[in-house]
C-alpha positions in Angstrom: 0.2 -0.1 0.0 1.2 3.6 -0.5 -0.6 7.0 -0.4 0.0 9.8 -2.6 -0.7 13.6 -1.2 1.0 16.7 -3.7 4.1 16.0 -4.2 5.0 13.0 -1.5 4.1 9.0 -1.6 4.1 7.3 1.2 5.1 4.0 1.0 2.5 2.2 3.5 5.5 -0.1 3.7 8.4 2.6 5.2 9.2 2.5 8.7 8.7 6.6 9.3 9.5 7.3 13.4 9.5 11.1 15.0 13.1 11.6 14.1 13.6 9.5 11.2 14.6 13.2 9.6 11.9 12.8 6.9 9.5 16.0 5.3 5.5 14.8 5.1 2.5 16.2 3.7 0.8 19.2 5.4 -2.0 17.3 6.6 -4.0 20.2 7.7 -4.1 23.7 8.6 -6.1 26.0 11.3 -6.5 29.2 12.9 -7.6 29.5 16.9 -8.3 32.3 18.2 -8.8 32.9 22.3 -12.7 34.2 22.5 -12.8 36.4 25.4 -16.5 34.2 26.4 -16.0 30.7 25.1 -12.1 30.6 25.3 -9.5 29.1 23.4 -11.0 27.4 20.4 -10.9 26.7 16.4 -12.1 29.1 14.0 -11.8 27.5 10.9 -9.5 24.2 9.6 -8.7 22.8 6.6 -10.0 19.8 5.7 -12.6 20.8 8.7 -12.8 17.8 11.7 -9.2 16.9 11.1 -8.5 18.1 14.3 -11.0 17.5 17.4 -12.3 19.4 19.9 -11.2 17.0 22.6 -8.4 16.9 20.9 -7.5 21.3 20.2 -9.2 21.3 24.2 -6.3 18.8 25.4 -3.4 21.2 24.1 -5.0 24.4 24.2 -3.1 26.2 27.2 -0.2 25.5 24.9 -1.2 26.2 21.2 -2.7 29.7 22.7 -0.2 30.0 25.4 0.8 33.0 28.0 2.6 36.3 27.1 6.3 34.7 27.3 5.8 32.8 24.3 4.0 35.2 22.4 6.1 35.2 18.8 7.9 32.5 19.0 7.5 29.9 17.6 5.8 26.3 18.9 6.0 22.7 17.9 3.7 20.5 19.9 3.8 16.7 19.2 0.4 14.5 20.1 -1.7 11.4 19.1 0.0 10.8 15.6 -0.3 14.5 14.8 2.8 17.2 14.9 1.1 20.8 15.5 3.2 23.7 14.6 2.3 27.6 15.2 3.3 31.3 15.5 0.9 32.8 18.6 0.4 35.9 18.1 -1.3 38.9 20.3 -2.5 42.5 19.6 -3.3 44.9 22.1 -5.8 47.1 21.4 -8.9 49.2 23.4 -11.3 47.9 20.4 -10.9 43.8 21.2 -12.8 42.4 23.9 -10.2 41.9 27.0 -8.0 44.8 25.2 -6.4 41.8 23.4 -7.2 39.4 20.1 -5.1 36.4 20.3 -5.0 34.1 17.4 -2.4 31.3 16.0 -2.3 30.2 12.9 -0.6 26.3 13.0 0.3 23.8 10.5 -0.7 20.1 11.1 1.5 17.0 10.2 2.6 13.5 11.1 3.9 13.4 14.0 7.5 11.4 12.3 7.4 13.9 10.0 10.9 16.8 9.5 9.1 20.3 10.3 12.2 22.5 11.4 11.8 23.9 6.9 7.9 24.9 7.5 8.9 27.6 10.6 9.9 30.4 8.6 6.2 29.4 5.8 3.8 29.5 9.7 5.6 32.9 10.5 5.6 34.6 7.3 2.3 33.2 6.7 1.6 35.0 10.6 2.7 37.9 10.2 0.7 38.6 6.6 -2.6 37.2 8.4 -1.4 39.8 11.5 -0.6 43.3 8.9 -4.3 42.1 7.2 -5.8 42.4 10.8 -4.6 45.4 11.6 -5.6 46.8 8.1 -8.8 45.7 7.7 -9.5 43.4 11.1 -9.6 40.8 8.1 -9.4 37.9 10.8 -11.5 39.3 13.7 -14.6 40.2 11.8 -15.3 36.8 9.9 -14.7 35.6 13.8 -17.3 37.7 15.0 -19.6 37.1 11.9 -18.8 33.4 11.6 -18.4 33.0 8.0 -14.9 32.3 7.8 -15.2 31.0 4.1 -12.4 33.7 3.1 -9.9 32.6 5.5 -11.3 28.5 4.7 -10.7 29.4 1.0 -6.8 30.9 1.5 -6.3 27.9 3.6 -7.0 25.4 1.2 -5.0 27.3 -1.2 -1.9 27.2 0.5 -2.5 23.4 1.7 -2.3 22.2 -2.0 -0.1 24.4 -3.0 2.7 23.7 -0.7 2.2 20.3 -1.5 2.2 19.8 -4.5 4.2 22.8 -5.5 6.2 24.0 -2.3 5.5 27.1 -3.1 2.2 29.8 -3.3 0.9 33.3 -4.2 -1.9 34.6 -1.7 -3.5 37.8 -2.5 -6.1 39.1 -0.2 -7.4 42.4 -1.5 -4.0 44.8 -2.7 -2.0 42.3 -0.4 -0.5 40.2 -1.9 2.3 37.8 -0.6 4.9 35.1 -1.2 4.9 31.6 -0.1 8.1 29.0 -0.7 9.5 26.2 1.3 13.2 26.4 1.6 15.4 23.6 2.8 17.9 24.3 5.4 21.3 22.1 3.6 24.4 22.0 2.8 25.7 23.3 -0.6 24.6 21.0 -3.3 27.6 19.7 -4.8 29.4 21.3 -8.0 27.5 20.4 -11.1 29.5 19.1 -14.1 28.6 19.5 -17.7 27.8 16.1 -18.3 25.0 15.6 -16.0 21.2 16.3 -17.1 19.0 18.2 -14.8 15.3 17.6 -13.9 12.4 18.4 -12.5 10.8 17.6 -9.2 7.6 18.9 -10.9 5.6 20.6 -13.3 7.3 23.5 -14.3 4.1 25.6 -15.7 3.6 26.3 -11.0 6.6 28.3 -11.8 6.5 32.3 -11.2 9.2 33.5 -13.4 9.6 36.8 -11.3 11.0 34.4 -8.6 14.5 33.4 -10.8 17.2 35.7 -12.3 17.2 36.1 -16.4 19.7 33.3 -16.9 17.5 31.3 -15.3 14.6 31.8 -17.1 16.3 31.6 -20.2 17.5 28.3 -19.2 14.4 27.0 -17.7 12.5 25.6 -20.9 15.4 23.9 -22.0 15.6 21.7 -18.6 13.8 18.6 -20.1 15.3 15.7 -18.7 17.2 14.6 -22.0 19.6 17.3 -22.4 22.8 17.8 -20.4 24.1 21.3 -19.2 26.6 21.0 -22.0 24.2 21.2 -24.3 21.8 23.4 -22.6 24.8 26.2 -22.6 25.0 25.8 -26.2 21.3 26.0 -27.2 20.9 29.2 -25.2 24.3 30.7 -25.7 25.1 31.4 -22.5 28.2 30.8 -20.6 28.7 27.3 -19.6 29.4 28.0 -15.9 26.4 30.3 -15.5 24.6 27.4 -16.9 26.2 25.4 -14.2 26.3 28.0 -11.1 21.7 28.2 -12.2 21.2 25.1 -12.0 23.0 24.2 -8.7 20.5 27.0 -7.3 17.9 25.6 -9.0 19.2 22.1 -6.9 19.4 23.9 -3.8 16.1 24.9 -3.8 14.4 21.2 -4.2 13.7 22.6 -8.3 16.0 20.1 -10.2 18.0 16.5 -9.5 20.2 15.4 -11.8 20.5 12.3 -13.8 22.8 10.7 -16.1 23.1 11.4 -19.8 20.4 9.1 -22.0 22.3 6.6 -24.6 21.7 3.2 -25.8 24.8 2.1 -24.5 24.9 2.7 -20.9 24.3 0.0 -19.0 21.5 0.8 -15.9 21.8 -1.9 -12.8 17.7 -2.8 -11.0 18.0 -1.3 -7.6 15.7 -3.3 -4.5 13.7 -1.2 -4.8 11.5 -2.1 -7.4 10.0 -4.2 -5.9 7.9 -1.3 -5.2 6.5 -1.4 -8.1 4.7 -5.1 -7.8 2.5 -3.8 -4.9 2.3 -0.1 -4.4 -0.4 0.9 -6.6 0.1 5.1 -6.5 3.9 4.1 -7.7 2.2 2.0 -10.8 0.0 4.4 -12.4 2.8 7.1 -12.2 5.0 4.4 -13.8 2.5 3.7 -16.4 1.7 7.4 -17.7 4.7 8.5 -17.1 6.8 5.7 -19.6 4.2 5.6 -22.6 4.8 6.3 -25.8 0.9 8.1 -25.9 -1.8 8.4 -23.5 -4.4 6.2 -25.4 -2.3 3.6 -25.3 -1.1 2.9 -21.8 1.8 0.2 -21.2 1.1 -3.1 -18.7 3.2 -2.9 -15.3 4.4 -6.0 -15.8 5.6 -5.2 -19.1 7.3 -2.5 -17.6 8.7 -4.2 -14.8 10.1 -7.1 -17.1 11.8 -3.8 -18.7 13.8 -3.1 -15.2 14.1 -5.9 -14.2 16.1 -7.1 -17.8 18.5 -4.5 -16.8 22.0 -5.3 -15.1 25.6 -5.4 -15.6 26.6 -6.1 -19.1 23.6 -5.8 -20.9 23.2 -2.6 -22.4 20.0 -0.5 -23.2 20.8 -1.3 -26.9 20.7 -5.0 -26.0 17.6 -4.4 -23.7 15.9 -2.6 -26.5 16.8 -5.6 -29.4 15.6 -8.3 -27.3 12.2 -6.5 -25.5 11.3 -4.3 -28.7 9.3 -1.9 -26.5 8.1 0.1 -29.2 6.0 -3.1 -29.5 4.8 -2.6 -25.9 3.8 0.8 -26.5 7.0 1.8 -23.8 8.9 4.6 -24.1 12.8 3.7 -23.3 13.7 6.9 -22.4 11.4 7.7 -20.0 10.9 5.0 -18.6 15.0 5.1 -18.2 13.4 8.0 -16.8 11.3 7.1 -14.6 13.4 4.3 -12.8 16.9 6.8 -12.2 14.1 9.3 -10.6 12.7 6.6 -8.5 15.5 4.6 -7.8 14.1 1.3 -9.0 17.1 1.2 -11.1 20.9 2.8 -10.8 23.5 3.7 -13.8 26.7 1.6 -14.3 29.4 4.2 -14.8 32.6 3.0 -16.1 35.9 4.4 -15.2 39.4 4.4 -17.2 42.5 4.1 -15.9 45.7 4.0 -17.4 48.3 1.6 -16.2 51.6 3.6 -16.1 54.6 1.5 -18.2 57.9 3.3 -16.7 59.2 1.4 -19.4 57.7 3.1 -22.3 59.8 5.2 -24.1 57.7 6.6 -27.0 54.1 7.6 -26.3 51.8 8.5 -28.8 49.7 12.1 -28.8 47.1 10.3 -27.3 49.2 8.3 -25.1 50.1 10.9 -23.2 46.5 12.6 -23.0 45.6 9.2 -21.5 48.5 9.6 -19.1 47.3 12.5 -17.5 43.7 12.6 -17.8 42.4 8.9 -16.8 43.1 8.3 -13.5 39.9 6.1 -12.9 38.1 9.2 -10.7 36.8 10.8 -14.3 33.5 8.8 -16.0 33.4 8.0 -19.9 30.4 10.5 -19.5 32.7 13.6 -18.6 35.3 12.2 -20.9 32.8 12.6 -23.1 32.0 16.7 -22.8 35.4 16.8 -22.4 36.7 15.8 -25.6 33.6 16.3 -27.5 33.2 12.7 -28.5 30.3 10.3 -28.7 30.3 7.6 -25.9 30.6 4.7 -28.4 33.9 7.0 -30.1 35.9 7.2 -26.8 35.4 3.8 -25.9 36.1 2.3 -29.2 39.6 4.9 -28.8 40.0 3.4 -25.2 39.7 -0.1 -25.9 42.6 -0.3 -28.4 44.9 1.2 -25.8 46.4 -1.7 -24.5 47.6 1.1 -21.2 44.0 1.5 -20.2 41.5 -0.6 -18.7 38.2 -0.2 -17.1 36.6 0.2 -13.2 32.6 -0.6 -13.6 30.7 0.7 -10.5 
């Protein structure tokens, strides 16, 4: 069993526990306040009744806390849920008891990592605070008992953050942008032979959130163009393309995969078993790998293609044997999906020069080999450096008796 929520796919067979470091979807958003007569209560929540009155009453004194904890990020974990909030108090004589207390809260699974959502909760709270100070936007809805506008705003945040990790809100003339930002270390340097691929729809991006160079290269990120090719197609200096792609990787917009080549070798991973039991993964795989939306491949054929990937067998060999065209399978997308989901992994070749101290003469090519092939650079990267196809470079190296390959 597996569950898909927005861009998150939850595998029911995986073990999640508090502190596991995994991110999960936002399950609920609610706004609570301190009512002058009823005390702490939930004014609005999406979806409705996700947090029951009994559960809320149990922890309400933590969610609507004393003055000392106002305007601090608070996290409360209970009964399988983690509640994240940023309580605020507005002092003004126009309110009953001369103050208005409210707290907008996100609810996630108890095991989920939520530190990346803390800036989001704070910024959204500040947005609501500014509207309350200007127009009493929150308190008026609370007094009238009609929180339709607030409910619509929270539903948009829940949907957009879970599916796109960003959201743009506009109420009247006030607009704010919310973006989930991971606090990560810098990603590894991007190499010319690596292929950026979007982790979610490119159409969801707002152009003014990115610099001019990034907007220039975005249309050429298709999961198949490598960095060097993108630089050539856009006529942008390759160092700038590398920097832009690295920035997109940092923010979780793209990930990097190997170049697709028919001479490449892939190997199935233990995760391939999930394709036999996770209906959500099966559906995604079938839709992604189909040659045409009118003719979808069978899961059994997709599984056999993946299972046929092993050491010593290239993609070309597999296509000749399985004939994916007749199975309605797009082999390029099949490989891309498998790499993104961890069902398969690329097997790289690393050439190593065996230095012969007795050799007195070396060809110009051999001198280049001696300087370059140290077992640390894969064939894909060397092809980009030399401007040769993989088959051309592989053929040259196979003829050189001083070069051997490490395959891993």
